C-alpha positions, 0 to 999 in steps of 0.5 A, a space after each residue: 470293507 465291512 459287508 452287510 447282507 443287504 443295502 451295501 450301497 447305503 451302508 457305504 454311503 452313510 460314513 467311513 471307518 477313518 477315525 479322524 474323518 468327519 464321516 467316521 461313523 462308529 461314534 455319535 455324530 450329527 450329519 449337520 442338517 436340521 432334520 437329522 438327530 444324533 446318529 450312531 453307526 451308518 445312519 441310526 438316527 435318534 431324532 425320531 426314536 424313543 429312549 426305550 427303543 434306543 436303549 433296547 436296540 443298543 442292548 441288542 447289539 451288545 452295548 452295555 446298559 450304562 453306555 446304552 442309557 447314555 446314548 438313549 438320552 439323545 432320543 428326540 433331539 434334532 438340529 443344534 440340540 443334536 450337535 450339542 449332545 455330540 459335543 458333550 457326550 461323544 468322548 464319554 460314549 466312545 467308539 462302537 465296534 465294527 460288528 455293533 455298527 453292522 448290527 445297528 444298520 441291519 436292525 433298521 434297514 428293513 424299515 427303509 425297504 418298507 418306506 421305499 416300497 410304499 413311496 414307490 407304490 404311491 408315486 408310481 401309481 399313475 405311470 403307464 406301464 410301470 414296473 411293479 416293485 418286485 419287477 424292478 431291477 434289484 439295483 434300482 430297488 437298492 437305489 430307491 431304498 438308499 434315497 429313502 434312507 437318506 431322507 429323500 422323497 424320490 419325487 423325480 426319481 420314482 417316475 424314472 425308476 418306474 420305467 425299470 431302465 438303469 440307463 435312464 436312472 443313471 442319466 437322472 442321477 447325473 443331471 439332477 442337482 439334488 441327486 448330483 450333490 450327493 453323488 461323490 459320497 453315494 456313488 449311485 450311478 457307479 453302482 447302477 453301471 456295475 449292475 447293468 
């Protein structure tokens, strides 16, 4: 199992390392929804990134300039355009290494911590006796970042998370259809149970 310094639940939930699996993440792929762009590794989505940003990030993780240029042409594509890009270029781009995948994840994960923290501040501001972000149980913070990484707003999750009660959050995850439909692949409730 590949390890990352932070965000392990997110890293594990964003794909697998089985080459013939539809969730194999070390190749360019498209997660299948209209909001998603061409994706590489565990959630490096190019839909909202510029060619320059992508090219720079690819070089930073050790991908050669020719391949980095080709990958960067996926910048700004979403939906069906992403699917077409993957179909046309997946074979030409090939497979990135395990370390490159880890490094790409590490480059972007911190940005999602900021997103989650800001959403938490906005959506929990009017909740009586709410815990401040730094007072939240670390596992609850991890789940809020995981939701942000997945593109979920946290409208129902944040008010529950603000109570800083792992069991309440588990109950929500296991009963809320929007969260439950991803639970098999994300294992958020299991993650929280292991960290009570």
